[in-house]
Structures are given as structure tokens and as C-alpha cells.
KEKE-3310 file (N, C-alpha, C; in steps of 0.2 Angstrom, whole numbers, plus 5000, padded with zeros to 4 digits):
npx = (5103:5095:5102:5099:5093:5106:5116:5131:5136:5133:5124:5132:5136:5135:5140:5144:5136:5139:5133:5132:5129:5112:5103:5089:5082:5078:5074:5082:5091:5083:5078:5090:5094:5084:5085:5098:5101:5111:5123:5124:5120:5129:5127:5135:5133:5124:5111:5098:5085:5068:5058:5057:5071:5070:5057:5058:5066:5060:5056:5068:5074:5072:5081:5093:5106:5107:5118:5126:5133:5133:5131:5136:5124:5114:5112:5106:5093:5080:5071:5078:5089:5082:5075:5085:5092:5081:5075:5073:5084:5095:5105:5113:5123:5139:5149:5164:5167:5172:5165:5160:5154:5146:5157:5168:5179:5173:5176:5170:5168:5159:5152:5159:5175:5176:5182:5180:5179:5189:5200:5212:5228:5229:5229:5216:5202:5193:5193:5184:5166:5161:5169:5167:5153:5155:5162:5155:5143:5127:5117:5120:5116:5108:5093:5099:5112:5125:5125:5113:5119:5133:5133:5136:5149:5167:5176:5191:5194:5187:5192:5205:5203:5198:5209:5217:5213:5210:5206:5197:5191:5187:5175:5170:5162:5168:5181:5197:5215:5217:5207:5204:5198:5200:5205:5220:5222:5213:5217:5228:5222:5216:5228:5233:5223:5225:5218:5212:5204:5196:5181:5172:5159:5151:5157:5151:5157:5163:5178:5194:5208:5225:5232:5247:5252:5247:5234:5217:5207:5190:5180:5163:5149:5135:5121:5125:5129:5141:5152:5163:5174:5174:5166:5153:5137:5124:5123:5129:5122:5121:5125)
npy = (5089:5084:5080:5090:5083:5078:5085:5087:5092:5098:5110:5124:5137:5154:5153:5156:5155:5151:5154:5146:5150:5153:5155:5158:5149:5146:5138:5128:5136:5143:5132:5126:5137:5139:5126:5126:5139:5149:5163:5172:5172:5172:5177:5172:5178:5178:5177:5179:5182:5179:5187:5202:5202:5203:5198:5185:5179:5181:5171:5169:5180:5185:5179:5177:5185:5193:5194:5199:5198:5203:5194:5190:5186:5192:5204:5202:5203:5216:5213:5204:5212:5223:5216:5213:5226:5234:5230:5228:5224:5229:5237:5227:5223:5218:5222:5229:5233:5231:5223:5220:5205:5194:5194:5193:5200:5204:5205:5210:5207:5209:5203:5202:5201:5210:5210:5221:5231:5229:5217:5210:5203:5215:5232:5243:5248:5257:5266:5267:5267:5279:5285:5276:5280:5293:5293:5285:5290:5297:5289:5277:5274:5268:5270:5283:5280:5268:5256:5242:5229:5232:5234:5224:5222:5222:5236:5244:5254:5251:5238:5243:5251:5242:5234:5241:5239:5229:5212:5197:5188:5185:5187:5183:5184:5180:5169:5166:5163:5150:5142:5134:5143:5155:5171:5178:5190:5191:5182:5189:5200:5195:5191:5204:5210:5202:5191:5175:5166:5163:5164:5159:5159:5156:5147:5135:5124:5113:5115:5115:5125:5132:5148:5157:5162:5153:5155:5150:5144:5142:5135:5137:5126:5125:5130:5125:5125:5131:5131:5142:5135:5126:5115:5106:5111:5110:5100:5103:5105:5096:5102)
npz = (5595:5580:5564:5549:5534:5523:5530:5539:5551:5568:5578:5583:5595:5590:5577:5560:5544:5528:5512:5497:5479:5477:5467:5467:5476:5492:5503:5509:5516:5525:5532:5538:5545:5555:5561:5566:5572:5568:5571:5561:5543:5528:5511:5496:5484:5468:5472:5466:5471:5472:5477:5487:5497:5511:5514:5508:5518:5530:5540:5547:5552:5565:5573:5567:5559:5543:5529:5513:5497:5480:5465:5448:5441:5448:5442:5431:5428:5430:5441:5449:5454:5460:5470:5479:5481:5483:5495:5513:5517:5510:5515:5521:5512:5509:5500:5496:5509:5526:5539:5556:5560:5570:5579:5571:5559:5543:5527:5511:5493:5480:5465:5448:5438:5423:5407:5399:5408:5419:5421:5431:5428:5419:5415:5422:5411:5415:5430:5440:5445:5443:5434:5423:5420:5417:5405:5397:5392:5391:5385:5388:5401:5416:5425:5428:5431:5432:5419:5421:5420:5423:5437:5444:5442:5446:5451:5450:5459:5470:5474:5477:5488:5498:5499:5507:5520:5535:5539:5546:5538:5521:5509:5493:5477:5464:5460:5468:5462:5466:5461:5445:5435:5441:5448:5451:5458:5468:5477:5481:5486:5498:5505:5507:5515:5526:5530:5538:5532:5516:5507:5493:5479:5464:5455:5458:5464:5477:5486:5494:5498:5499:5501:5497:5509:5518:5521:5521:5508:5503:5492:5488:5485:5473:5481:5492:5510:5521:5536:5545:5547:5537:5538:5531:5531:5524:5511:5494:5478:5462:5445)
capx = (5099:5096:5104:5095:5095:5111:5120:5136:5138:5128:5124:5137:5134:5139:5142:5142:5135:5141:5129:5134:5124:5106:5099:5081:5080:5080:5071:5087:5094:5078:5078:5096:5095:5079:5087:5105:5101:5118:5123:5123:5121:5131:5126:5141:5131:5119:5105:5092:5079:5061:5054:5061:5075:5068:5051:5060:5070:5057:5056:5074:5077:5072:5086:5099:5108:5108:5122:5126:5136:5130:5134:5134:5117:5110:5110:5103:5086:5078:5068:5083:5092:5077:5074:5091:5093:5075:5073:5075:5091:5099:5111:5117:5128:5146:5153:5168:5167:5174:5160:5160:5149:5147:5164:5173:5179:5171:5177:5166:5169:5154:5152:5165:5179:5174:5187:5178:5181:5195:5202:5219:5233:5228:5227:5209:5200:5189:5195:5178:5160:5160:5173:5163:5147:5157:5165:5150:5138:5120:5113:5122:5115:5102:5091:5103:5119:5128:5120:5112:5125:5139:5132:5139:5156:5172:5180:5198:5195:5184:5197:5211:5201:5197:5216:5220:5209:5212:5200:5198:5188:5186:5170:5169:5158:5173:5186:5205:5219:5216:5202:5207:5195:5200:5209:5225:5222:5209:5221:5233:5218:5215:5234:5234:5219:5227:5213:5214:5200:5193:5176:5169:5154:5152:5159:5147:5161:5166:5185:5198:5215:5228:5236:5255:5254:5244:5227:5213:5202:5185:5175:5156:5146:5128:5116:5129:5131:5147:5153:5170:5179:5173:5161:5147:5130:5120:5127:5128:5118:5124:5122)
capy = (5091:5080:5083:5090:5079:5080:5089:5083:5095:5100:5117:5127:5144:5159:5151:5160:5150:5154:5151:5146:5152:5150:5155:5158:5144:5148:5134:5125:5141:5144:5126:5126:5143:5137:5121:5127:5145:5153:5170:5175:5169:5177:5174:5173:5180:5175:5175:5179:5182:5179:5193:5206:5197:5202:5194:5178:5177:5183:5166:5168:5187:5187:5175:5176:5191:5191:5198:5196:5201:5202:5190:5192:5185:5197:5210:5199:5206:5221:5211:5201:5218:5226:5212:5214:5233:5237:5226:5231:5221:5232:5239:5222:5222:5219:5224:5235:5235:5227:5224:5215:5200:5188:5195:5192:5206:5201:5209:5208:5210:5205:5204:5198:5205:5210:5213:5228:5236:5227:5210:5210:5209:5220:5239:5244:5252:5262:5265:5268:5267:5286:5285:5273:5284:5300:5292:5281:5294:5297:5284:5270:5274:5264:5274:5288:5278:5263:5251:5236:5223:5234:5235:5218:5222:5224:5241:5244:5258:5247:5233:5246:5254:5237:5231:5245:5238:5223:5208:5190:5183:5188:5183:5185:5179:5178:5165:5168:5159:5143:5139:5134:5149:5161:5177:5178:5196:5190:5179:5195:5204:5191:5192:5211:5211:5198:5186:5168:5162:5166:5159:5161:5155:5157:5141:5129:5118:5113:5113:5118:5126:5137:5153:5156:5163:5149:5157:5144:5146:5137:5136:5134:5124:5127:5129:5122:5129:5129:5136:5145:5129:5122:5110:5106:5111:5107:5098:5107:5102:5096:5107)
capz = (5589:5575:5558:5543:5528:5519:5534:5542:5557:5572:5580:5588:5596:5587:5570:5554:5539:5521:5508:5490:5475:5478:5461:5468:5480:5499:5508:5512:5520:5530:5537:5541:5550:5560:5565:5570:5574:5568:5573:5554:5537:5523:5504:5492:5477:5464:5476:5462:5475:5469:5480:5491:5501:5518:5514:5508:5523:5536:5545:5551:5553:5572:5577:5563:5555:5536:5525:5507:5492:5474:5460:5441:5439:5452:5438:5424:5427:5435:5447:5454:5457:5465:5476:5484:5483:5485:5501:5519:5519:5506:5519:5523:5507:5511:5495:5497:5516:5532:5544:5561:5560:5575:5582:5565:5554:5537:5521:5505:5487:5476:5457:5444:5434:5416:5403:5396:5413:5422:5423:5432:5429:5414:5418:5421:5406:5419:5437:5445:5442:5441:5427:5417:5419:5414:5399:5394:5388:5394:5382:5391:5408:5418:5431:5429:5433:5429:5416:5426:5420:5426:5444:5447:5440:5451:5449:5453:5465:5476:5476:5480:5495:5502:5500:5513:5527:5538:5541:5547:5533:5515:5505:5486:5472:5460:5463:5467:5458:5468:5456:5438:5432:5446:5446:5456:5461:5473:5483:5483:5491:5504:5509:5509:5521:5532:5532:5539:5528:5511:5504:5487:5476:5457:5451:5460:5466:5483:5486:5499:5496:5503:5498:5498:5516:5522:5522:5519:5503:5503:5487:5491:5479:5472:5486:5498:5516:5525:5541:5544:5547:5531:5539:5527:5535:5519:5505:5488:5472:5455:5440)
cpx = (5100:5098:5099:5097:5100:5116:5125:5139:5132:5129:5129:5135:5138:5142:5140:5141:5136:5137:5131:5128:5117:5101:5091:5078:5083:5078:5076:5090:5089:5078:5084:5097:5090:5082:5094:5106:5108:5117:5121:5123:5124:5131:5132:5139:5127:5113:5099:5086:5073:5057:5059:5065:5072:5061:5053:5062:5066:5057:5062:5077:5077:5078:5093:5100:5109:5113:5123:5131:5133:5134:5133:5127:5112:5108:5108:5097:5084:5075:5073:5087:5088:5075:5079:5091:5087:5072:5076:5082:5096:5106:5115:5122:5135:5151:5157:5169:5170:5169:5161:5154:5150:5154:5170:5173:5178:5172:5173:5168:5164:5155:5158:5169:5176:5179:5186:5180:5188:5195:5210:5222:5233:5227:5219:5207:5196:5191:5190:5172:5158:5164:5169:5157:5149:5159:5160:5145:5131:5116:5115:5120:5108:5100:5096:5110:5121:5123:5119:5117:5131:5139:5134:5146:5161:5176:5186:5198:5192:5189:5203:5209:5201:5204:5219:5218:5212:5205:5202:5196:5186:5180:5170:5165:5163:5178:5193:5208:5219:5211:5205:5204:5196:5205:5214:5225:5218:5212:5226:5229:5217:5222:5235:5229:5221:5222:5216:5210:5197:5187:5173:5164:5156:5152:5155:5151:5163:5174:5188:5205:5218:5232:5243:5256:5250:5237:5223:5208:5196:5180:5168:5152:5139:5124:5119:5129:5136:5148:5161:5175:5179:5169:5155:5141:5125:5124:5125:5124:5122:5121:5116)
cpy = (5086:5084:5084:5085:5082:5084:5084:5086:5097:5107:5119:5135:5149:5158:5156:5155:5154:5150:5151:5148:5149:5150:5154:5154:5145:5143:5131:5130:5142:5138:5125:5131:5141:5131:5122:5134:5149:5160:5174:5170:5174:5173:5176:5175:5176:5172:5174:5178:5183:5184:5197:5202:5197:5198:5187:5175:5179:5178:5166:5175:5188:5184:5175:5182:5189:5196:5195:5201:5199:5198:5192:5191:5189:5203:5208:5203:5211:5219:5208:5207:5221:5222:5211:5222:5237:5234:5230:5229:5224:5234:5234:5219:5223:5221:5230:5237:5229:5228:5218:5211:5194:5188:5194:5198:5203:5206:5206:5211:5206:5206:5200:5203:5204:5213:5220:5233:5235:5220:5210:5203:5215:5227:5240:5249:5258:5261:5264:5268:5274:5288:5282:5277:5290:5299:5288:5284:5292:5291:5277:5270:5270:5268:5280:5287:5273:5258:5245:5231:5225:5235:5229:5217:5225:5230:5242:5249:5255:5242:5237:5249:5248:5234:5235:5244:5231:5219:5201:5186:5188:5184:5187:5181:5176:5174:5168:5163:5152:5139:5139:5140:5155:5166:5178:5184:5196:5187:5185:5199:5201:5192:5199:5212:5207:5193:5179:5164:5166:5161:5163:5157:5155:5151:5134:5123:5119:5111:5117:5119:5131:5142:5153:5158:5159:5150:5152:5147:5140:5139:5133:5132:5127:5125:5125:5128:5126:5133:5138:5140:5125:5116:5111:5106:5108:5106:5102:5102:5101:5101:5105)
cpz = (5584:5569:5553:5538:5524:5523:5537:5549:5561:5574:5584:5589:5592:5580:5565:5548:5532:5516:5500:5486:5476:5472:5462:5473:5487:5504:5512:5517:5526:5535:5541:5547:5556:5564:5569:5573:5574:5569:5566:5549:5532:5516:5500:5485:5473:5468:5471:5466:5471:5471:5484:5497:5509:5519:5513:5514:5530:5541:5549:5554:5561:5576:5573:5558:5548:5533:5518:5502:5485:5469:5453:5439:5443:5448:5431:5423:5432:5441:5452:5457:5462:5471:5481:5486:5485:5492:5507:5521:5514:5509:5522:5517:5509:5506:5496:5504:5520:5537:5550:5561:5565:5578:5577:5561:5547:5532:5515:5499:5482:5469:5454:5441:5427:5412:5400:5401:5416:5424:5424:5430:5424:5418:5417:5415:5409:5426:5441:5441:5439:5434:5422:5415:5415:5407:5394:5390:5391:5391:5385:5399:5410:5425:5433:5431:5429:5425:5421:5426:5424:5434:5448:5445:5445:5448:5453:5459:5471:5479:5480:5487:5500:5504:5506:5520:5529:5540:5543:5542:5527:5511:5498:5482:5467:5464:5463:5463:5460:5464:5449:5434:5436:5444:5452:5460:5467:5479:5485:5488:5498:5508:5511:5515:5527:5534:5533:5534:5522:5508:5498:5484:5468:5453:5452:5461:5473:5483:5492:5497:5500:5499:5500:5505:5521:5524:5518:5514:5503:5497:5489:5485:5478:5477:5492:5504:5520:5531:5540:5544:5541:5532:5534:5531:5530:5513:5498:5483:5466:5451:5437)
residu = (MET:ASP:ARG:LEU:PRO:GLY:THR:THR:THR:ARG:SER:ARG:GLY:GLY:ARG:ILE:PHE:PHE:CYS:GLY:ASP:CYS:HIS:GLY:HIS:PHE:ASP:HIS:VAL:ILE:LYS:ALA:ALA:GLN:ALA:PHE:LEU:PRO:ALA:ALA:VAL:ILE:PHE:LEU:GLY:ASP:LEU:GLU:SER:PRO:ALA:PRO:LEU:ASP:GLN:VAL:LEU:ALA:PRO:ILE:LEU:GLN:HIS:THR:ALA:VAL:TRP:TRP:ILE:GLN:GLY:ASN:HIS:ASP:THR:ASP:ARG:GLU:SER:SER:TYR:ASP:ASN:LEU:TYR:GLY:SER:SER:LEU:ALA:ASP:ARG:ASN:LEU:HIS:GLY:LEU:VAL:VAL:GLU:VAL:ALA:GLY:MET:ARG:ILE:ALA:GLY:LEU:GLY:GLY:VAL:PHE:ARG:GLU:LYS:ILE:TRP:ARG:PRO:PRO:ALA:ASP:PRO:ALA:PHE:GLU:SER:SER:ALA:ASP:PHE:ILE:ARG:ARG:GLY:GLY:ARG:GLY:ASN:ARG:TRP:ARG:GLY:GLY:LEU:PRO:LEU:ARG:GLN:ARG:SER:THR:ILE:PHE:ALA:ASP:VAL:TYR:GLN:ARG:LEU:ALA:ARG:LEU:ARG:ALA:ASP:VAL:LEU:VAL:THR:HIS:GLU:ALA:PRO:GLY:THR:HIS:ARG:ASN:GLY:VAL:PRO:ALA:LEU:GLY:ASP:LEU:ALA:GLN:LYS:LEU:GLY:VAL:ARG:THR:MET:LEU:HIS:GLY:HIS:HIS:HIS:GLU:HIS:TYR:GLU:ALA:GLN:LEU:GLY:ASN:GLY:SER:LYS:VAL:ILE:GLY:VAL:ALA:LEU:ARG:GLU:ILE:VAL:ASP:LEU:GLU:GLY:HIS:VAL:VAL:VAL:GLU:GLY:GLU:GLY:GLU)
# end
């Protein structure tokens, strides 16, 4: 099979593609999935889908499973939120879960830390979304629950539940401490889960690093696609 423009690897059966922040552009994902037929694609947040996600990705859904986590920009606008959570792929959100995907146990933690809620190592101001809703007052609610912005916030209870599980791979939007703007607690989470590989988006940079236990960390750039080994399938874009 010929390479796609900008690619460096060829098709391999059963591969999982990890997609960096798309910010509303999906043609490169569709072309790569059609060319290489991966078992699954996993979006690392900030999809900002311009229409319901199942409609945008309709050309690949027959042969490739789709999974995702939310990014901070997926709650900037009601339309971005609804195009994820109102689509038929809403149940493919990995946030706070460990799910078997193409034979791998994938753990997901979407969104970002926000100091108003919790940014470790500080203690959380609110332990959970329910705590925030209860103490925030009715005037602070959106559609009867969390404010839209806070629906991409990492709450301590989700982190703690995930830390009690086991997985092979961890995908996050926020970066761990291996990135200069990252949060070390995410590296701690990866080690508690026992993962071999962690991948994240958010900062639009490609890099590879290791945690203290030897687990691999891959930062995935803007609209970049990589596989589990870190091979670049579609090169990322500059800011």
C-alpha cells in the first residue's frame, strides 16, 4: 500500500490510531483510516466536531471503531458539546473508564485540571461534579447540571476511581509532568494503572519521554496521528 502524503508508516493489522487535537478538521483522519484500515481510532480531545460525530466519521465507521475523550475546547460552545454527547458515538467516551479496544485495555481521562476545582498537588476544592452542583447553587447550573465549561474539568473522584483499575494504555487530554506545562499527578496515575504507554494531546507538540517506572509517554501534536509504538501515521501541523 502506498503511503498517504506526510505519512511514515504502512498499514498493520489490528493497529490503533491515536489522533491529536483535531479542532474541527477530520479529513486527514478519514483518509488515514480508509487507507490503513486500523482496528480503532482514539481521539485525544479537542475534537470540536462541526456536526454530530457519527455523521462526520460516517465514511469509516463500518471498518474502524471510534473512541474519544473530551478536551477543554469541547465545552467552549454548546454545539461542540452536543456534537459529541448528542451523537450516536456518545457512548464511546473513554473518560473515567477502562475499555478493551482491539485487545488492549485502554484507560481514558478527558478534560483538564482547573484550579477552581482541583489542580494537584493541591487539595480539591470540590471532590466531585455532584459536590460542585450541590454547593454551586441553582443559578450556576446548565441544563440542570454542571455548567458547560466544567463538563471538561477533571474531578478528583473520577481520577481516584480510575487509579484503582489496571490498564495497558492511558489516554489523556492534559499532559503529565514529562511536559513542561504538564501535571505530575497524571504520570502517577499512569503508574498506578500499570500502563506501558501513555498518550496525550492538548499542547500540540510531538515528543516522547519516559516515566520513572519506564512507561512510555507520547505527546501527540495538532492533527497528528500516531500508533501505539509512536510511529507517525500523519504528520502534525504547526500552530
